[in-house]
Structures are given as structure tokens and as C-alpha cells.
N, CA and C atoms as an extended XYZ file, in Angstrom:
570
Properties=species:S:1:pos:R:3:atomname:S:1:resname:S:1:resid:I:1 pbc="F F F"
N       -18.113       10.442      -40.718 N   MET     1
C       -18.384        8.903      -40.211 CA  MET     1
C       -18.124        8.504      -38.854 C   MET     1
N       -18.999        7.859      -37.670 N   PRO     2
C       -18.102        7.489      -36.274 CA  PRO     2
C       -17.298        7.039      -36.493 C   PRO     2
N       -16.098        7.157      -35.625 N   LYS     3
C       -15.177        6.002      -35.188 CA  LYS     3
C       -15.432        4.611      -34.831 C   LYS     3
N       -14.935        3.566      -35.468 N   ARG     4
C       -15.139        2.122      -35.063 CA  ARG     4
C       -14.676        1.660      -33.924 C   ARG     4
N       -14.824        1.613      -32.733 N   VAL     5
C       -14.368        1.263      -31.521 CA  VAL     5
C       -14.583       -0.640      -31.203 C   VAL     5
N       -13.261       -1.212      -30.947 N   ASP     6
C       -13.518       -2.538      -30.770 CA  ASP     6
C       -13.787       -2.690      -29.332 C   ASP     6
N       -14.786       -3.369      -29.079 N   PRO     7
C       -15.579       -3.266      -27.702 CA  PRO     7
C       -14.381       -4.152      -26.675 C   PRO     7
N       -14.117       -5.026      -27.383 N   THR     8
C       -12.937       -6.226      -26.491 CA  THR     8
C       -11.392       -5.343      -26.204 C   THR     8
N       -11.419       -4.444      -27.000 N   GLU     9
C        -9.962       -3.613      -26.692 CA  GLU     9
C       -10.143       -2.776      -25.606 C   GLU     9
N       -11.463       -1.938      -25.851 N   ARG    10
C       -12.018       -1.262      -24.923 CA  ARG    10
C       -11.897       -1.912      -23.633 C   ARG    10
N       -12.825       -2.870      -23.058 N   ARG    11
C       -12.612       -3.624      -22.298 CA  ARG    11
C       -11.569       -3.708      -21.424 C   ARG    11
N       -10.571       -4.262      -22.653 N   THR    12
C        -9.372       -4.784      -21.961 CA  THR    12
C        -8.459       -3.391      -21.316 C   THR    12
N        -8.301       -2.333      -22.190 N   LEU    13
C        -7.993       -1.076      -21.640 CA  LEU    13
C        -8.484       -0.527      -20.114 C   LEU    13
N        -9.752       -0.730      -19.835 N   ILE    14
C       -10.598       -0.397      -18.875 CA  ILE    14
C        -9.829       -1.620      -17.779 C   ILE    14
N        -9.920       -3.035      -18.192 N   ALA    15
C        -9.318       -3.982      -17.109 CA  ALA    15
C        -8.328       -3.892      -16.993 C   ALA    15
N        -7.105       -3.191      -17.726 N   ASP    16
C        -6.036       -2.882      -17.371 CA  ASP    16
C        -5.535       -1.742      -16.422 C   ASP    16
N        -6.613       -0.966      -16.461 N   ALA    17
C        -6.647        0.353      -15.468 CA  ALA    17
C        -7.069       -0.268      -14.232 C   ALA    17
N        -7.759       -0.777      -14.216 N   LEU    18
C        -8.415       -2.022      -12.791 CA  LEU    18
C        -7.367       -2.499      -12.135 C   LEU    18
N        -6.476       -3.150      -13.486 N   MET    19
C        -5.493       -3.774      -12.608 CA  MET    19
C        -4.350       -3.179      -11.866 C   MET    19
N        -4.035       -1.815      -12.836 N   ARG    20
C        -3.425       -0.817      -12.123 CA  ARG    20
C        -3.573       -0.119      -11.069 C   ARG    20
N        -4.761        0.046      -10.991 N   VAL    21
C        -5.479        0.455       -9.483 CA  VAL    21
C        -5.391       -0.654       -8.434 C   VAL    21
N        -5.441       -1.710       -8.808 N   ALA    22
C        -5.904       -2.599       -7.779 CA  ALA    22
C        -4.501       -2.912       -7.282 C   ALA    22
N        -2.863       -2.832       -8.224 N   ALA    23
C        -1.966       -3.474       -8.035 CA  ALA    23
C        -1.108       -2.172       -6.916 C   ALA    23
N        -1.574       -1.027       -7.147 N   GLN    24
C        -1.153        0.437       -6.474 CA  GLN    24
C        -2.008        0.346       -5.166 C   GLN    24
N        -3.416        0.214       -5.184 N   ARG    25
C        -4.018        0.670       -3.996 CA  ARG    25
C        -5.037       -0.524       -3.289 C   ARG    25
N        -5.031       -1.743       -3.955 N   GLY    26
C        -5.606       -3.081       -3.315 CA  GLY    26
C        -6.835       -2.927       -3.890 C   GLY    26
N        -7.506       -3.722       -4.185 N   LEU    27
C        -9.098       -3.886       -4.534 CA  LEU    27
C       -10.272       -3.167       -3.899 C   LEU    27
N        -9.679       -2.843       -2.722 N   GLU    28
C       -10.634       -2.022       -1.740 CA  GLU    28
C       -10.876       -0.768       -2.669 C   GLU    28
N        -9.751       -0.012       -3.338 N   ALA    29
C        -9.648        1.077       -3.902 CA  ALA    29
C       -10.289        1.095       -5.103 C   ALA    29
N       -10.646        0.121       -5.736 N   VAL    30
C       -11.128       -0.311       -7.033 CA  VAL    30
C       -12.805        0.050       -7.031 C   VAL    30
N       -12.994        1.568       -7.990 N   SER    31
C       -14.407        1.060       -8.214 CA  SER    31
C       -14.677        2.031       -9.617 C   SER    31
N       -15.946        2.363      -10.168 N   LEU    32
C       -16.073        2.290      -11.359 CA  LEU    32
C       -15.418        3.978      -11.617 C   LEU    32
N       -15.334        5.042      -10.382 N   ARG    33
C       -14.626        6.287      -10.675 CA  ARG    33
C       -13.023        6.201      -10.924 C   ARG    33
N       -12.494        5.443       -9.917 N   HIS    34
C       -11.286        5.035       -9.926 CA  HIS    34
C       -10.592        4.564      -11.106 C   HIS    34
N       -11.421        3.651      -11.632 N   VAL    35
C       -10.909        2.879      -12.925 CA  VAL    35
C       -10.848        3.526      -13.935 C   VAL    35
N       -12.148        4.567      -14.053 N   ALA    36
C       -12.430        5.681      -15.215 CA  ALA    36
C       -11.292        6.631      -15.128 C   ALA    36
N       -10.874        7.030      -14.179 N   ALA    37
C       -10.035        8.293      -13.824 CA  ALA    37
C        -8.467        7.341      -14.324 C   ALA    37
N        -8.175        6.151      -14.126 N   GLU    38
C        -6.884        5.493      -14.519 CA  GLU    38
C        -6.767        5.379      -15.784 C   GLU    38
N        -8.001        4.965      -16.279 N   ALA    39
C        -7.946        4.857      -17.816 CA  ALA    39
C        -8.420        6.127      -18.749 C   ALA    39
N        -8.211        7.219      -18.494 N   GLY    40
C        -8.463        8.438      -18.721 CA  GLY    40
C       -10.079        8.240      -19.667 C   GLY    40
N       -10.898        8.115      -18.856 N   ALA    41
C       -12.157        8.141      -19.545 CA  ALA    41
C       -13.340        8.076      -18.496 C   ALA    41
N       -14.482        8.393      -19.054 N   THR    42
C       -15.534        8.820      -17.812 CA  THR    42
C       -16.263        7.558      -17.074 C   THR    42
N       -16.879        7.441      -15.959 N   THR    43
C       -17.448        6.875      -15.618 CA  THR    43
C       -18.691        5.991      -15.927 C   THR    43
N       -19.308        7.101      -17.201 N   GLY    44
C       -20.434        6.348      -17.914 CA  GLY    44
C       -19.950        5.524      -19.053 C   GLY    44
N       -18.745        5.487      -19.521 N   LEU    45
C       -18.141        4.907      -20.552 CA  LEU    45
C       -17.585        3.416      -19.841 C   LEU    45
N       -17.180        3.481      -18.736 N   VAL    46
C       -16.924        2.407      -18.100 CA  VAL    46
C       -18.233        1.459      -17.757 C   VAL    46
N       -19.161        2.273      -17.535 N   GLN    47
C       -20.428        1.535      -16.814 CA  GLN    47
C       -21.351        1.282      -18.590 C   GLN    47
N       -20.851        1.811      -19.543 N   HIS    48
C       -21.420        0.998      -20.748 CA  HIS    48
C       -20.640       -0.271      -20.755 C   HIS    48
N       -19.297       -0.438      -20.590 N   TYR    49
C       -18.804       -1.710      -20.975 CA  TYR    49
C       -18.716       -3.109      -19.898 C   TYR    49
N       -19.067       -2.103      -18.658 N   PHE    50
C       -19.279       -3.180      -17.481 CA  PHE    50
C       -20.410       -2.382      -16.250 C   PHE    50
N       -21.733       -3.374      -16.576 N   GLY    51
C       -22.716       -3.050      -15.667 CA  GLY    51
C       -22.546       -3.030      -13.972 C   GLY    51
N       -21.561       -3.805      -13.734 N   THR    52
C       -21.430       -3.871      -12.317 CA  THR    52
C       -19.515       -3.998      -12.365 C   THR    52
N       -19.317       -3.682      -10.855 N   LYS    53
C       -17.834       -3.666      -10.413 CA  LYS    53
C       -17.766       -5.104      -10.413 C   LYS    53
N       -18.323       -6.271      -10.140 N   ASP    54
C       -18.311       -7.739      -10.421 CA  ASP    54
C       -17.846       -8.012      -11.798 C   ASP    54
N       -18.917       -7.543      -12.735 N   GLU    55
C       -18.304       -7.766      -14.395 CA  GLU    55
C       -17.191       -7.364      -14.333 C   GLU    55
N       -16.929       -6.268      -14.170 N   MET    56
C       -15.186       -5.561      -14.277 CA  MET    56
C       -14.579       -6.674      -13.589 C   MET    56
N       -14.196       -6.821      -12.227 N   MET    57
C       -13.452       -7.924      -11.951 CA  MET    57
C       -13.325       -9.009      -12.646 C   MET    57
N       -14.260       -9.675      -12.816 N   LEU    58
C       -14.134      -10.932      -13.451 CA  LEU    58
C       -13.524      -10.746      -14.843 C   LEU    58
N       -13.610       -9.764      -15.357 N   PHE    59
C       -13.274       -9.677      -16.735 CA  PHE    59
C       -11.686       -9.270      -16.626 C   PHE    59
N       -11.294       -8.376      -15.327 N   ALA    60
C        -9.705       -8.321      -15.170 CA  ALA    60
C        -9.101       -9.620      -14.961 C   ALA    60
N       -10.139      -10.380      -14.162 N   LEU    61
C        -9.411      -11.913      -13.917 CA  LEU    61
C        -8.701      -12.408      -15.312 C   LEU    61
N       -10.013      -12.775      -15.981 N   ASP    62
C        -9.519      -13.091      -17.129 CA  ASP    62
C        -8.364      -12.592      -17.901 C   ASP    62
N        -8.324      -11.230      -17.702 N   VAL    63
C        -6.863      -11.142      -18.398 CA  VAL    63
C        -5.727      -11.159      -17.600 C   VAL    63
N        -5.777      -11.048      -16.448 N   VAL    64
C        -4.669      -11.935      -15.684 CA  VAL    64
C        -4.209      -13.202      -16.124 C   VAL    64
N        -5.155      -14.179      -16.369 N   SER    65
C        -5.404      -15.377      -16.555 CA  SER    65
C        -4.576      -15.423      -17.641 C   SER    65
N        -5.056      -14.662      -18.665 N   GLY    66
C        -4.516      -14.454      -20.449 CA  GLY    66
C        -3.002      -14.303      -20.338 C   GLY    66
N        -2.894      -13.233      -19.242 N   HIS    67
C        -0.981      -13.199      -19.234 CA  HIS    67
C        -0.269      -14.424      -18.623 C   HIS    67
N        -0.798      -14.709      -17.591 N   ILE    68
C        -0.186      -16.159      -17.049 CA  ILE    68
C        -0.031      -17.197      -18.154 C   ILE    68
N        -1.269      -17.367      -18.989 N   ALA    69
C        -1.089      -18.584      -19.777 CA  ALA    69
C        -0.026      -17.880      -20.903 C   ALA    69
N        -0.427      -16.643      -21.343 N   GLU    70
C         0.652      -16.360      -22.685 CA  GLU    70
C         2.506      -16.702      -22.094 C   GLU    70
N         2.890      -16.199      -21.009 N   ARG    71
C         3.977      -16.517      -20.316 CA  ARG    71
C         3.970      -18.050      -20.193 C   ARG    71
N         3.197      -18.777      -20.075 N   MET    72
C         3.326      -20.299      -19.676 CA  MET    72
C         3.698      -20.868      -21.089 C   MET    72
N         2.633      -20.560      -22.113 N   GLU    73
C         3.080      -20.625      -23.120 CA  GLU    73
C         4.561      -20.579      -23.858 C   GLU    73
N         5.079      -19.445      -23.919 N   ALA    74
C         6.289      -19.617      -24.211 CA  ALA    74
C         7.452      -20.126      -23.350 C   ALA    74
N         7.198      -19.777      -22.359 N   ALA    75
C         8.238      -20.715      -21.110 CA  ALA    75
C         8.379      -22.518      -21.758 C   ALA    75
N         7.231      -22.745      -22.057 N   VAL    76
C         6.984      -24.253      -22.033 CA  VAL    76
C         7.476      -24.267      -23.737 C   VAL    76
N         7.405      -23.535      -24.423 N   SER    77
C         7.864      -23.945      -25.977 CA  SER    77
C         9.151      -23.595      -26.009 C   SER    77
N        10.018      -22.779      -25.056 N   ALA    78
C        11.310      -23.031      -25.016 CA  ALA    78
C        11.955      -24.138      -24.582 C   ALA    78
N        11.199      -25.083      -23.969 N   LEU    79
C        11.795      -26.234      -23.590 CA  LEU    79
C        11.800      -27.357      -24.659 C   LEU    79
N        11.223      -26.737      -25.862 N   GLY    80
C        11.587      -27.893      -26.905 CA  GLY    80
C        10.583      -28.833      -26.934 C   GLY    80
N        10.490      -29.748      -27.560 N   PRO    81
C         9.646      -30.707      -27.737 CA  PRO    81
C         9.758      -31.805      -26.470 C   PRO    81
N         8.760      -32.450      -26.186 N   ASP    82
C         8.905      -33.682      -25.204 CA  ASP    82
C         9.830      -33.326      -23.872 C   ASP    82
N         9.247      -32.223      -23.078 N   PRO    83
C        10.421      -31.956      -22.017 CA  PRO    83
C        10.088      -32.960      -21.431 C   PRO    83
N        10.839      -33.189      -19.936 N   ALA    84
C        10.779      -34.127      -18.772 CA  ALA    84
C         9.638      -33.616      -18.191 C   ALA    84
N         8.716      -34.467      -17.524 N   PRO    85
C         7.578      -33.810      -16.606 CA  PRO    85
C         7.737      -33.162      -15.463 C   PRO    85
N         9.271      -33.164      -14.859 N   ARG    86
C         9.551      -31.844      -13.921 CA  ARG    86
C         9.717      -30.941      -14.328 C   ARG    86
N        10.538      -30.706      -15.353 N   ASP    87
C        11.001      -29.389      -16.170 CA  ASP    87
C         9.749      -28.894      -16.791 C   ASP    87
N         8.896      -29.406      -16.828 N   LEU    88
C         7.351      -29.043      -17.717 CA  LEU    88
C         6.778      -28.148      -16.450 C   LEU    88
N         6.835      -28.773      -15.356 N   ILE    89
C         6.165      -28.473      -14.184 CA  ILE    89
C         6.753      -27.183      -13.737 C   ILE    89
N         8.107      -27.240      -13.530 N   ARG    90
C         9.073      -26.349      -12.692 CA  ARG    90
C         8.595      -25.199      -13.999 C   ARG    90
N         8.937      -25.500      -14.944 N   THR    91
C         8.559      -23.819      -16.196 CA  THR    91
C         7.113      -23.196      -15.635 C   THR    91
N         6.150      -23.990      -15.453 N   MET    92
C         4.917      -23.668      -15.729 CA  MET    92
C         4.684      -22.806      -14.324 C   MET    92
N         4.895      -23.450      -13.408 N   VAL    93
C         4.662      -23.070      -12.256 CA  VAL    93
C         5.225      -21.749      -11.589 C   VAL    93
N         6.714      -21.778      -12.402 N   THR    94
C         7.492      -20.136      -12.065 CA  THR    94
C         6.819      -19.221      -12.609 C   THR    94
N         5.948      -19.618      -13.551 N   GLN    95
C         5.364      -18.169      -14.222 CA  GLN    95
C         4.221      -17.843      -13.150 C   GLN    95
N         3.746      -18.481      -12.142 N   LEU    96
C         3.093      -17.963      -11.238 CA  LEU    96
C         3.531      -17.685      -10.274 C   LEU    96
N         4.972      -17.162      -10.270 N   LEU    97
C         5.629      -16.640       -9.049 CA  LEU    97
C         6.059      -15.599       -9.535 C   LEU    97
N         5.585      -14.621       -8.407 N   PRO    98
C         6.369      -12.799       -8.803 CA  PRO    98
C         7.577      -13.010       -8.642 C   PRO    98
N         8.518      -13.271       -9.980 N   LEU    99
C         9.731      -13.125      -10.175 CA  LEU    99
C        10.333      -11.995      -10.669 C   LEU    99
N         9.364      -11.277      -11.400 N   ASP   100
C         9.903       -9.772      -12.250 CA  ASP   100
C         8.492       -8.809      -12.196 C   ASP   100
N         8.717       -7.722      -12.937 N   ASP   101
C         7.704       -6.871      -12.585 CA  ASP   101
C         6.752       -7.458      -13.222 C   ASP   101
N         6.278       -7.872      -14.309 N   ALA   102
C         4.862       -7.933      -14.872 CA  ALA   102
C         4.583       -9.352      -14.008 C   ALA   102
N         5.087      -10.067      -13.568 N   ARG   103
C         4.455      -11.341      -12.636 CA  ARG   103
C         4.041      -10.958      -11.320 C   ARG   103
N         4.677       -9.604      -10.980 N   ARG   104
C         4.798       -9.127       -9.234 CA  ARG   104
C         3.435       -8.284       -9.534 C   ARG   104
N         3.048       -7.659      -10.700 N   ALA   105
C         1.909       -6.840      -10.924 CA  ALA   105
C         0.641       -7.725      -11.016 C   ALA   105
N         0.726       -8.959      -11.877 N   ASP   106
C        -0.566       -9.664      -11.807 CA  ASP   106
C        -0.557      -10.428      -10.391 C   ASP   106
N         0.534      -10.949       -9.901 N   GLY   107
C         0.385      -11.540       -8.238 CA  GLY   107
C        -0.219      -10.814       -7.759 C   GLY   107
N         0.091       -9.430       -7.615 N   LYS   108
C        -0.972       -8.303       -6.460 CA  LYS   108
C        -2.074       -8.491       -6.850 C   LYS   108
N        -2.824       -8.128       -8.171 N   VAL   109
C        -4.056       -8.247       -8.495 CA  VAL   109
C        -4.470       -9.900       -8.331 C   VAL   109
N        -3.716      -10.768       -8.520 N   GLY   110
C        -4.544      -12.169       -8.163 CA  GLY   110
C        -4.507      -12.428       -6.508 C   GLY   110
N        -3.752      -11.752       -5.718 N   LEU   111
C        -3.917      -12.016       -4.461 CA  LEU   111
C        -4.928      -11.075       -4.029 C   LEU   111
N        -5.325       -9.930       -4.515 N   ALA   112
C        -6.441       -9.337       -4.090 CA  ALA   112
C        -7.618       -9.792       -4.845 C   ALA   112
N        -7.325      -10.938       -5.800 N   PHE   113
C        -8.733      -11.374       -6.131 CA  PHE   113
C        -9.053      -12.613       -5.304 C   PHE   113
N        -8.116      -12.939       -4.348 N   PHE   114
C        -8.375      -14.245       -3.470 CA  PHE   114
C        -9.339      -13.227       -2.403 C   PHE   114
N        -8.954      -12.215       -2.185 N   ALA   115
C        -9.523      -11.635       -0.957 CA  ALA   115
C       -11.139      -11.190       -1.490 C   ALA   115
N       -11.217      -10.852       -2.739 N   TYR   116
C       -12.381      -10.439       -3.059 CA  TYR   116
C       -13.327      -11.635       -3.204 C   TYR   116
N       -12.995      -13.033       -3.709 N   ALA   117
C       -13.278      -13.927       -3.958 CA  ALA   117
C       -14.081      -14.555       -2.590 C   ALA   117
N       -13.196      -14.304       -1.399 N   ALA   118
C       -13.657      -14.964       -0.502 CA  ALA   118
C       -15.101      -14.558        0.241 C   ALA   118
N       -15.811      -13.579       -0.163 N   THR   119
C       -17.243      -13.140        0.141 CA  THR   119
C       -18.120      -13.127       -1.347 C   THR   119
N       -17.743      -13.694       -2.009 N   ARG   120
C       -18.308      -13.908       -3.435 CA  ARG   120
C       -18.348      -15.140       -4.315 C   ARG   120
N       -19.278      -16.008       -3.841 N   PRO   121
C       -18.981      -17.196       -4.453 CA  PRO   121
C       -19.180      -17.195       -5.794 C   PRO   121
N       -19.774      -16.617       -6.553 N   HIS   122
C       -19.677      -16.429       -8.233 CA  HIS   122
C       -17.984      -15.970       -8.714 C   HIS   122
N       -17.460      -15.313       -7.831 N   VAL   123
C       -16.333      -14.964       -8.271 CA  VAL   123
C       -15.123      -16.125       -7.685 C   VAL   123
N       -15.619      -16.720       -6.691 N   ALA   124
C       -14.519      -17.711       -6.113 CA  ALA   124
C       -15.108      -19.227       -7.170 C   ALA   124
N       -16.121      -19.169       -7.558 N   GLU   125
C       -16.228      -20.363       -8.319 CA  GLU   125
C       -15.277      -20.383       -9.752 C   GLU   125
N       -14.986      -19.157       -9.886 N   VAL   126
C       -14.248      -18.975      -11.254 CA  VAL   126
C       -13.092      -19.309      -10.761 C   VAL   126
N       -12.432      -18.702       -9.835 N   GLN   127
C       -10.804      -19.162       -9.324 CA  GLN   127
C       -10.973      -20.889       -9.190 C   GLN   127
N       -11.752      -21.053       -8.613 N   ARG   128
C       -11.644      -22.891       -8.193 CA  ARG   128
C       -11.604      -23.369       -9.741 C   ARG   128
N       -12.480      -22.749      -10.461 N   ARG   129
C       -12.144      -23.861      -12.070 CA  ARG   129
C       -11.022      -23.758      -12.376 C   ARG   129
N       -10.222      -22.706      -12.302 N   GLY   130
C        -8.731      -22.407      -12.869 CA  GLY   130
C        -7.873      -23.275      -11.793 C   GLY   130
N        -8.008      -23.170      -10.616 N   SER   131
C        -6.831      -23.990       -9.848 CA  SER   131
C        -7.136      -25.442      -10.138 C   SER   131
N        -8.489      -25.857      -10.226 N   ALA   132
C        -8.626      -27.166      -10.125 CA  ALA   132
C        -8.298      -27.455      -11.519 C   ALA   132
N        -8.239      -26.863      -12.835 N   GLY   133
C        -7.829      -27.172      -14.298 CA  GLY   133
C        -6.229      -27.199      -14.089 C   GLY   133
N        -5.503      -26.459      -13.671 N   LEU   134
C        -4.255      -26.573      -13.394 CA  LEU   134
C        -3.663      -27.767      -12.768 C   LEU   134
N        -4.504      -28.035      -11.286 N   ARG   135
C        -4.064      -29.225      -10.498 CA  ARG   135
C        -4.482      -30.567      -11.282 C   ARG   135
N        -5.297      -30.340      -11.896 N   ASP   136
C        -5.585      -31.942      -13.098 CA  ASP   136
C        -4.758      -32.021      -13.908 C   ASP   136
N        -3.897      -30.926      -14.576 N   PHE   137
C        -3.032      -31.139      -15.426 CA  PHE   137
C        -1.987      -31.458      -14.710 C   PHE   137
N        -1.281      -31.088      -14.125 N   PHE   138
C        -0.136      -31.896      -12.996 CA  PHE   138
C        -0.403      -32.837      -12.544 C   PHE   138
N        -1.744      -33.503      -12.458 N   ALA   139
C        -1.841      -34.767      -11.678 CA  ALA   139
C        -1.534      -35.749      -12.921 C   ALA   139
N        -1.751      -35.268      -13.874 N   THR   140
C        -1.350      -36.272      -15.128 CA  THR   140
C         0.077      -36.312      -15.181 C   THR   140
N         0.895      -35.726      -14.509 N   LEU   141
C         2.456      -35.784      -14.680 CA  LEU   141
C         2.880      -36.294      -13.364 C   LEU   141
N         2.043      -36.158      -12.406 N   MET   142
C         2.514      -36.342      -10.812 CA  MET   142
C         1.368      -37.317      -10.205 C   MET   142
N         1.729      -37.696       -8.802 N   PRO   143
C         0.525      -38.069       -8.242 CA  PRO   143
C        -0.372      -36.968       -7.768 C   PRO   143
N        -1.676      -37.075       -7.678 N   GLU   144
C        -2.587      -36.248       -7.731 CA  GLU   144
C        -2.553      -35.513       -5.906 C   GLU   144
N        -2.038      -36.254       -5.097 N   PRO   145
C        -2.161      -35.447       -3.736 CA  PRO   145
C        -0.711      -34.469       -3.910 C   PRO   145
N         0.511      -34.702       -4.520 N   ALA   146
C         1.777      -33.838       -4.714 CA  ALA   146
C         1.319      -32.862       -5.764 C   ALA   146
N         0.412      -33.207       -6.897 N   ALA   147
C        -0.233      -31.664       -7.337 CA  ALA   147
C        -0.850      -30.766       -6.475 C   ALA   147
N        -1.692      -31.400       -5.676 N   THR   148
C        -2.406      -30.138       -4.653 CA  THR   148
C        -1.388      -29.758       -3.864 C   THR   148
N        -0.344      -30.259       -3.288 N   THR   149
C         0.439      -29.849       -2.434 CA  THR   149
C         1.401      -28.629       -3.426 C   THR   149
N         1.536      -28.784       -4.516 N   LEU   150
C         2.457      -27.924       -5.329 CA  LEU   150
C         1.434      -26.831       -5.648 C   LEU   150
N         0.331      -26.989       -5.833 N   LEU   151
C        -0.099      -25.454       -6.060 CA  LEU   151
C        -0.442      -24.756       -4.634 C   LEU   151
N        -0.298      -25.662       -3.571 N   ALA   152
C        -0.725      -24.478       -2.136 CA  ALA   152
C         0.894      -24.131       -1.924 C   ALA   152
N         1.869      -24.782       -2.200 N   LEU   153
C         3.139      -24.737       -1.951 CA  LEU   153
C         3.176      -23.045       -2.674 C   LEU   153
N         3.439      -23.250       -4.060 N   VAL   154
C         3.558      -21.890       -5.346 CA  VAL   154
C         2.624      -20.636       -4.380 C   VAL   154
N         1.025      -20.874       -4.311 N   GLU   155
C         0.431      -19.851       -3.957 CA  GLU   155
C         1.347      -19.381       -2.582 C   GLU   155
N         1.862      -20.369       -1.857 N   GLY   156
C         2.156      -19.744       -0.517 CA  GLY   156
C         3.859      -18.801       -0.685 C   GLY   156
N         4.680      -19.510       -1.742 N   LEU   157
C         5.531      -18.948       -1.892 CA  LEU   157
C         5.353      -17.476       -2.540 C   LEU   157
N         4.428      -17.412       -3.826 N   ALA   158
C         3.841      -16.107       -4.305 CA  ALA   158
C         3.681      -15.076       -3.011 C   ALA   158
N         3.054      -15.616       -2.042 N   LEU   159
C         2.777      -14.541       -1.088 CA  LEU   159
C         3.871      -14.212       -0.226 C   LEU   159
N         4.819      -14.934        0.051 N   TYR   160
C         6.109      -14.541        0.699 CA  TYR   160
C         6.757      -13.864       -0.328 C   TYR   160
N         7.111      -13.837       -1.563 N   LEU   161
C         7.679      -13.195       -2.793 CA  LEU   161
C         6.960      -11.684       -2.382 C   LEU   161
N         5.945      -11.585       -2.693 N   LEU   162
C         4.900      -10.289       -2.780 CA  LEU   162
C         5.137       -9.722       -1.375 C   LEU   162
N         5.404      -10.165       -0.116 N   THR   163
C         5.505       -9.546        0.840 CA  THR   163
C         6.888       -9.258        1.091 C   THR   163
N         7.834       -9.571        0.282 N   ASP   164
C         9.227       -9.132        0.467 CA  ASP   164
C         9.958      -10.152        1.500 C   ASP   164
N         9.140      -11.492        1.975 N   THR   165
C         9.287      -12.386        3.097 CA  THR   165
C        10.585      -13.269        2.600 C   THR   165
N        10.611      -13.862        1.741 N   TYR   166
C        11.593      -14.850        1.001 CA  TYR   166
C        12.121      -14.162       -0.235 C   TYR   166
N        13.657      -13.965       -0.631 N   PRO   167
C        14.176      -13.695       -1.670 CA  PRO   167
C        13.820      -14.894       -2.709 C   PRO   167
N        13.810      -14.225       -3.715 N   ALA   168
C        13.414      -15.380       -4.920 CA  ALA   168
C        14.262      -16.703       -5.150 C   ALA   168
N        15.592      -16.335       -4.555 N   GLU   169
C        16.195      -17.477       -4.457 CA  GLU   169
C        15.792      -18.708       -3.766 C   GLU   169
N        15.478      -18.232       -2.163 N   VAL   170
C        15.061      -18.953       -1.268 CA  VAL   170
C        13.401      -19.799       -1.658 C   VAL   170
N        12.604      -18.902       -2.420 N   ALA   171
C        11.263      -19.588       -3.043 CA  ALA   171
C        11.756      -20.715       -4.018 C   ALA   171
N        12.640      -20.411       -5.121 N   LEU   172
C        13.111      -21.343       -6.002 CA  LEU   172
C        13.866      -22.492       -5.499 C   LEU   172
N        14.350      -22.251       -4.435 N   ARG   173
C        15.126      -23.399       -3.705 CA  ARG   173
C        14.232      -24.164       -2.991 C   ARG   173
N        13.146      -23.551       -2.941 N   SER   174
C        11.844      -24.479       -1.847 CA  SER   174
C        11.274      -25.363       -3.193 C   SER   174
N        10.955      -24.498       -4.006 N   LEU   175
C        10.090      -25.367       -5.117 CA  LEU   175
C        11.255      -26.289       -5.721 C   LEU   175
N        12.190      -26.254       -6.269 N   ASP   176
C        13.086      -27.154       -6.326 CA  ASP   176
C        13.544      -28.566       -5.361 C   ASP   176
N        13.428      -28.061       -4.402 N   ASP   177
C        13.381      -29.084       -3.221 CA  ASP   177
C        12.202      -30.362       -3.461 C   ASP   177
N        10.798      -29.596       -3.195 N   TYR   178
C         9.803      -30.321       -3.597 CA  TYR   178
C         9.970      -31.115       -4.696 C   TYR   178
N         9.956      -30.292       -5.568 N   LEU   179
C        10.098      -31.097       -7.013 CA  LEU   179
C        10.870      -32.231       -6.934 C   LEU   179
N        11.982      -32.117       -6.614 N   ASP   180
C        13.006      -33.389       -6.402 CA  ASP   180
C        12.402      -34.453       -5.437 C   ASP   180
N        11.813      -33.838       -4.335 N   SER   181
C        11.095      -35.172       -3.428 CA  SER   181
C        10.021      -35.659       -4.155 C   SER   181
N         9.264      -35.397       -5.056 N   VAL   182
C         8.425      -35.833       -6.007 CA  VAL   182
C         9.093      -37.082       -6.963 C   VAL   182
N         9.918      -35.879       -7.968 N   PHE   183
C        10.445      -36.782       -8.780 CA  PHE   183
C        11.475      -37.757       -8.796 C   PHE   183
N        12.086      -37.895       -7.438 N   THR   184
C        13.336      -38.615       -7.132 CA  THR   184
C        12.907      -39.779       -6.782 C   THR   184
N        13.325      -41.042       -7.094 N   PRO   185
C        13.026      -42.485       -6.583 CA  PRO   185
C        13.231      -42.496       -5.351 C   PRO   185
N        13.173      -43.070       -4.632 N   ALA   186
C        13.295      -43.045       -2.927 CA  ALA   186
C        14.714      -43.614       -2.964 C   ALA   186
N        15.596      -42.800       -2.134 N   GLY   187
C        16.818      -43.132       -2.142 CA  GLY   187
C        17.800      -43.214       -3.161 C   GLY   187
N        17.562      -42.170       -4.253 N   GLY   188
C        17.947      -41.936       -5.684 CA  GLY   188
C        18.613      -40.190       -5.306 C   GLY   188
N        19.254      -39.999       -6.356 N   ARG   189
C        19.268      -38.655       -6.573 CA  ARG   189
C        18.483      -37.716       -7.973 C   ARG   189
N        18.368      -36.805       -7.662 N   PRO   190
C        17.528      -35.983       -8.551 CA  PRO   190
C        18.101      -35.983      -10.277 C   PRO   190
């Protein structure tokens, strides 16, 4: 009897291989051949699950988004019921910052996707929807312009952390200063 293969599991293994290639060598090094070699598979097998590089890239973006969502859910759950808006936001956005090996690997791939999406409108649309959804959620907890600025700040801090321009303490202090400015009444203390 032939072995039953879970297509989603196989696609995820291939996407994980893609992310390792992208994190180590950049997205420009990603090809069906390189991903197949990293996954220990044949190019034909990769093509069976992903007809094009774009399909493979979009699936990998979904995998990275899933990693981030899982980390956010766990971190938010640890806050307990009814956390303060500032605490909720800080907890969520710190999961976007490359502060450990797992977040750093996802951050490298995420940064590479931004560059990849710059010339591919259908990929950019996927990223736009994700960013807009997060901004819209934050805008339920803070003014919309502050939510937009927060996402821009976090993206910039992530870039600085990935390039070792700032240490984690500086990035987190900058984040906290911004959140304090949004959530502290004029003339008050956080």
C-alpha cells in the first residue's frame, strides 16, 4: 500500500526549507532547486506542491505569519484576562521584533518579503492586508494615527535590530517611550 502523505505537512516542510534558504542567503538565492536541496527533496517534488516561485513564497509568508500569530497568542494569553491596552499592544508588537533566534529568523524572511513584494503587486497586497488588519486592531485601543506610527516604528526598530544597529535594550526603550507618549495623559506620568 502506498504511503499516505499529508500535502499541508509537505508544503510546510518545503516552506520551512525556503525560509532557511532566505534567512541564510536572502530571497534572491531562493529557487525551486535551492529549496529542494535544503528540504532534501527533488525539484519535481517541490514543483508538485508549488507550481511557481510566487506560490511557494506566498505560502512561506503564511507560515511566517502563523509563527508570529502563535507567539502573539501565547504572549497575550500570559497577560491574563482584561489586560490594559498599553500592555496588550506592547506584548503583541514585541513579538514582531527580532529579539530571539526564532523571531530573528522570521524577521529576516519578513524583511526579504518586503523587498520581494516591492516589484510584485499581488504579493504586496497580501502584506498590505496583514499590516492593515494589525493597524486596525491597534486603532481600537489607541488613536488611528498613533497605530499607524506604531507599526512604522516597529518596522524600523526591527530593521535596526536585524542589522545590529541598535541593541535590544535601545529598541525596547524606544518602543516604551512611544507607548508612554500615547497612553500618558498630558502632563501625567505613565
